[in-house]
SELO-436361 format. One record per residue: residue number from 0; residue in three letters; x negated, y negated, z of N, C-alpha, C, O in turn. Coordinates in steps of 0.05 Angstrom, whole numbers, always signed. Layout:
n|res|n_px|n_py|n_pz|ca_px|ca_py|ca_pz|c_px|c_py|c_pz|o_px|o_py|o_pz
NUM|ALA|X|Y|Z|X|Y|Z|X|Y|Z|X|Y|Z
...
//
This chain:
n|res|n_px|n_py|n_pz|ca_px|ca_py|ca_pz|c_px|c_py|c_pz|o_px|o_py|o_pz
0|GLN|-17|+24|+1|+0|+0|+0|-18|-26|+1|-38|-27|+14
1|VAL|-9|-44|-15|-24|-69|-17|-6|-93|-10|+15|-96|-23
2|GLN|-13|-108|+9|+1|-133|+16|-14|-157|+6|-38|-160|+10
3|LEU|+2|-175|-8|-11|-198|-20|+3|-223|-10|+27|-225|-7
4|VAL|-14|-243|-4|-3|-269|+6|-17|-292|-9|-41|-296|-7
5|GLU|+1|-307|-23|-10|-329|-39|-10|-355|-22|+7|-358|-4
6|SER|-28|-373|-29|-28|-399|-17|-40|-419|-37|-52|-412|-58
7|GLY|-37|-444|-31|-50|-466|-47|-31|-481|-66|-39|-499|-80
8|GLY|-6|-472|-67|+13|-487|-83|+19|-514|-72|+12|-521|-50
9|GLY|+34|-530|-87|+42|-556|-77|+52|-574|-100|+58|-564|-122
10|LEU|+53|-599|-95|+62|-620|-114|+38|-635|-125|+22|-645|-109
11|VAL|+36|-637|-150|+13|-651|-162|+22|-667|-187|+42|-658|-200
12|GLN|+10|-688|-192|+15|-704|-216|+4|-691|-242|-16|-677|-241
13|ALA|+18|-697|-263|+7|-687|-289|-22|-696|-293|-30|-718|-287
14|GLY|-38|-676|-303|-66|-681|-305|-83|-672|-281|-108|-672|-283
15|GLY|-70|-666|-261|-84|-658|-236|-92|-629|-235|-89|-614|-254
16|SER|-102|-621|-212|-113|-593|-209|-102|-581|-183|-96|-596|-164
17|LEU|-100|-555|-183|-94|-539|-159|-110|-514|-160|-116|-504|-181
18|ARG|-117|-504|-137|-130|-477|-134|-113|-459|-118|-108|-464|-95
19|LEU|-102|-437|-130|-86|-418|-115|-104|-396|-106|-123|-388|-119
20|SER|-97|-385|-82|-111|-362|-71|-91|-340|-65|-67|-346|-59
21|CYS|-100|-316|-68|-83|-293|-60|-101|-274|-43|-120|-262|-52
22|ALA|-92|-271|-18|-108|-253|+1|-94|-226|+1|-70|-224|+3
23|ALA|-110|-205|-2|-100|-179|-3|-106|-162|+22|-129|-161|+31
24|SER|-87|-150|+33|-91|-131|+55|-91|-103|+45|-70|-91|+41
25|VAL|-115|-92|+41|-118|-65|+29|-146|-57|+36|-165|-73|+40
26|ARG|-149|-31|+38|-177|-20|+46|-198|-25|+25|-220|-34|+31
27|THR|-190|-20|-1|-211|-21|-22|-199|-40|-44|-187|-30|-63
28|PHE|-203|-65|-41|-193|-85|-59|-203|-81|-87|-189|-87|-107
29|SER|-228|-72|-89|-241|-70|-116|-228|-47|-132|-236|-44|-156
30|ASN|-211|-31|-121|-196|-11|-136|-175|-22|-154|-166|-8|-172
31|TYR|-168|-47|-150|-144|-59|-164|-151|-81|-183|-165|-100|-176
32|ALA|-142|-78|-207|-141|-101|-225|-120|-119|-216|-99|-111|-206
33|MET|-125|-146|-218|-106|-166|-207|-95|-185|-229|-108|-189|-250
34|GLY|-72|-196|-224|-61|-214|-242|-45|-236|-229|-36|-234|-206
35|TRP|-42|-258|-244|-24|-280|-235|-1|-282|-255|-6|-283|-280
36|PHE|+24|-284|-245|+46|-288|-262|+60|-313|-251|+55|-322|-229
37|ARG|+79|-323|-266|+95|-347|-257|+123|-344|-268|+128|-332|-289
38|GLN|+142|-356|-252|+169|-355|-260|+181|-383|-254|+182|-392|-231
39|ALA|+190|-395|-276|+205|-420|-275|+234|-416|-272|+243|-395|-279
40|PRO|+249|-436|-262|+278|-432|-258|+292|-425|-285|+289|-438|-305
41|GLY|+307|-403|-284|+322|-395|-307|+307|-379|-327|+318|-372|-348
42|LYS|+282|-374|-322|+264|-360|-341|+254|-333|-329|+255|-329|-304
43|GLU|+244|-316|-346|+234|-292|-337|+205|-297|-325|+192|-317|-331
44|ARG|+197|-278|-310|+169|-279|-299|+150|-273|-321|+153|-253|-336
45|GLU|+130|-290|-325|+111|-286|-347|+83|-285|-338|+75|-296|-317
46|PHE|+68|-270|-353|+38|-266|-348|+24|-294|-351|+29|-309|-369
47|VAL|+5|-298|-333|-11|-322|-335|-40|-315|-338|-53|-325|-357
48|ALA|-50|-297|-321|-78|-290|-323|-83|-263|-309|-68|-255|-291
49|GLY|-105|-249|-318|-111|-223|-306|-141|-220|-303|-156|-232|-319
50|VAL|-150|-205|-284|-178|-200|-279|-183|-171|-273|-166|-158|-261
51|SER|-206|-161|-284|-211|-132|-279|-222|-128|-252|-227|-147|-237
52|ARG|-225|-103|-245|-234|-94|-219|-260|-108|-210|-263|-116|-186
53|ASN|-279|-111|-228|-305|-122|-221|-307|-152|-227|-328|-164|-223
54|GLY|-285|-164|-238|-285|-192|-243|-297|-201|-269|-298|-224|-276
55|VAL|-308|-181|-285|-322|-188|-309|-302|-194|-332|-305|-214|-347
56|SER|-282|-178|-334|-262|-182|-356|-239|-199|-346|-228|-194|-325
57|THR|-231|-218|-363|-207|-235|-357|-191|-238|-382|-199|-233|-405
58|SER|-165|-246|-377|-147|-251|-399|-129|-273|-391|-122|-275|-367
59|TYR|-120|-289|-410|-102|-311|-404|-80|-313|-425|-84|-305|-448
60|SER|-57|-323|-417|-36|-330|-436|-45|-353|-453|-62|-369|-445
61|ASP|-34|-355|-477|-42|-377|-494|-36|-404|-482|-50|-423|-488
62|SER|-14|-406|-465|-6|-431|-455|-24|-442|-433|-23|-466|-427
63|VAL|-42|-425|-422|-61|-435|-401|-89|-432|-409|-107|-441|-394
64|LYS|-94|-419|-431|-122|-415|-439|-137|-441|-442|-128|-460|-455
65|GLY|-161|-442|-429|-177|-466|-431|-172|-485|-408|-187|-504|-403
66|ARG|-150|-480|-393|-142|-498|-370|-145|-483|-343|-154|-494|-323
67|PHE|-138|-457|-343|-136|-441|-319|-160|-422|-319|-170|-413|-340
68|THR|-170|-416|-295|-191|-396|-292|-184|-377|-270|-179|-386|-247
69|ILE|-184|-352|-274|-180|-331|-254|-206|-321|-246|-224|-317|-262
70|SER|-209|-315|-220|-233|-303|-209|-225|-287|-184|-203|-287|-174
71|ARG|-245|-272|-175|-240|-256|-151|-266|-253|-135|-288|-254|-146
72|ASP|-261|-249|-109|-284|-244|-90|-277|-218|-77|-261|-217|-58
73|ASN|-289|-196|-85|-282|-169|-73|-292|-167|-44|-281|-152|-29
74|ALA|-312|-182|-37|-321|-181|-9|-299|-194|+10|-297|-187|+34
75|LYS|-284|-212|-1|-265|-226|+16|-236|-219|+10|-217|-230|+20
76|ASN|-233|-197|-8|-205|-188|-15|-188|-211|-25|-165|-213|-16
77|THR|-198|-227|-42|-184|-251|-51|-186|-256|-81|-208|-252|-93
78|VAL|-165|-263|-93|-164|-271|-121|-155|-300|-123|-138|-309|-108
79|PHE|-168|-315|-141|-163|-343|-144|-152|-350|-171|-156|-335|-190
80|LEU|-137|-372|-173|-130|-384|-199|-134|-414|-198|-119|-429|-185
81|GLN|-155|-422|-211|-161|-451|-213|-145|-463|-237|-148|-454|-260
82|MET|-129|-483|-230|-111|-494|-251|-119|-523|-256|-116|-540|-238
83|ASN|-128|-529|-279|-135|-557|-287|-116|-568|-308|-102|-553|-322
84|SER|-116|-593|-310|-100|-607|-332|-71|-597|-331|-60|-589|-351
85|LEU|-61|-598|-307|-33|-588|-304|-13|-607|-317|-16|-631|-319
86|ASN|+8|-594|-327|+29|-610|-339|+57|-600|-329|+58|-578|-317
87|PRO|+78|-615|-333|+104|-608|-320|+113|-579|-329|+128|-566|-314
88|GLU|+105|-570|-352|+113|-543|-362|+100|-521|-345|+108|-498|-347
89|ASP|+80|-528|-328|+67|-509|-310|+83|-504|-284|+76|-487|-267
90|THR|+104|-520|-280|+119|-519|-256|+133|-492|-254|+148|-484|-272
91|ALA|+128|-477|-232|+139|-450|-229|+131|-439|-202|+116|-451|-187
92|VAL|+142|-417|-195|+133|-401|-172|+110|-383|-182|+115|-368|-201
93|TYR|+88|-384|-171|+65|-367|-180|+62|-344|-161|+60|-347|-136
94|HIS|+60|-319|-173|+58|-295|-159|+32|-281|-166|+24|-280|-189
95|CYS|+18|-271|-146|-4|-254|-154|+5|-225|-152|+25|-218|-138
96|ALA|-9|-208|-165|+0|-180|-167|-25|-162|-169|-46|-170|-179
97|ALA|-22|-137|-159|-42|-117|-161|-31|-93|-177|-8|-87|-176
98|ASP|-49|-81|-192|-39|-58|-208|-38|-34|-191|-38|-36|-167
99|THR|-36|-11|-203|-33|+14|-189|-58|+23|-174|-56|+40|-156
100|GLY|-81|+13|-181|-107|+21|-169|-116|+47|-179|-133|+60|-167
101|LEU|-105|+56|-202|-113|+81|-213|-131|+80|-238|-137|+100|-250
102|ARG|-138|+55|-246|-154|+52|-268|-183|+61|-262|-194|+52|-242
103|ARG|-195|+77|-278|-223|+85|-273|-242|+63|-282|-263|+58|-270
104|SER|-234|+49|-304|-253|+30|-316|-254|+4|-298|-234|-6|-289
105|TRP|-278|-4|-293|-282|-29|-279|-276|-53|-295|-273|-75|-285
106|LEU|-273|-50|-321|-269|-73|-340|-240|-75|-350|-233|-94|-364
107|ALA|-225|-55|-344|-196|-56|-354|-179|-76|-339|-184|-81|-315
108|LEU|-158|-87|-352|-138|-103|-339|-112|-101|-355|-112|-90|-377
109|SER|-92|-113|-345|-66|-111|-360|-53|-138|-361|-56|-154|-342
110|THR|-39|-144|-383|-24|-168|-386|+7|-162|-383|+24|-180|-385
111|LYS|+13|-136|-377|+41|-128|-376|+51|-126|-348|+39|-113|-331
112|ARG|+72|-139|-343|+85|-140|-316|+91|-111|-306|+87|-106|-282
113|ILE|+99|-94|-323|+107|-68|-315|+82|-51|-304|+86|-31|-290
114|GLU|+58|-59|-310|+35|-44|-301|+24|-54|-274|+3|-45|-265
115|TYR|+37|-73|-262|+30|-83|-236|+49|-72|-216|+74|-74|-220
116|GLU|+39|-61|-195|+56|-47|-175|+62|-64|-151|+84|-62|-140
117|PHE|+44|-81|-142|+47|-95|-117|+48|-125|-123|+33|-135|-139
118|TRP|+65|-139|-108|+72|-167|-114|+70|-184|-88|+78|-175|-66
119|GLY|+61|-208|-90|+64|-227|-68|+91|-242|-69|+106|-239|-89
120|GLN|+97|-257|-49|+122|-272|-49|+121|-296|-66|+142|-307|-72
121|GLY|+99|-306|-73|+96|-328|-90|+92|-355|-75|+98|-359|-52
122|THR|+80|-373|-90|+76|-401|-80|+85|-421|-101|+79|-417|-125
123|GLN|+98|-441|-93|+111|-461|-112|+90|-481|-121|+74|-492|-105
124|VAL|+90|-485|-147|+73|-505|-160|+92|-524|-175|+108|-516|-193
125|THR|+91|-550|-168|+108|-570|-180|+90|-591|-192|+74|-603|-178
126|VAL|+93|-596|-217|+77|-616|-231|+96|-639|-240|+114|-635|-256
127|SER|+91|-662|-230|+109|-687|-236|+96|-701|-260|+72|-702|-263
128|SER|+113|-713|-275|+104|-727|-299|+99|-757|-293|+91|-772|-310
//
C-alpha cells in the first residue's frame, strides 16, 4: 500500500511559479514510477507528467512541456512538480500517483491513468489572470 500526500498548491498570478511536492509513505519508494495528473472543474483527470523509478526518464503532456519539470528524490520518498510560466488554463486540482510497483525497468513510466494504482487527495492550484 502506498499513501501519497500532496502539498505546495495555492493561488498565483499568471506568469508565476509553484512547486508541488508529494510525500509517499511506502517502504521502497524507488519501486514505483510516479506521475502527476490534474483535474479542472467539469473536465476529466488528465496526465501532466511522469517520472521513472530512477528519475532518469520523464514525460510531459504537450500543454505543459517546456514549462513544468517533474523530479523525484528516492532518499526522501518525494516527487516534485516545478511549474513555471503558469497560466489560467493550468488551474486545477493536482494529484500525484504511483503505479503498481511491478515494473522491472528502472526507466519505464506511464502516461495512462489506468496504469496508476495509488492516488493522493490532491492540491488546488489556481492561476489568476
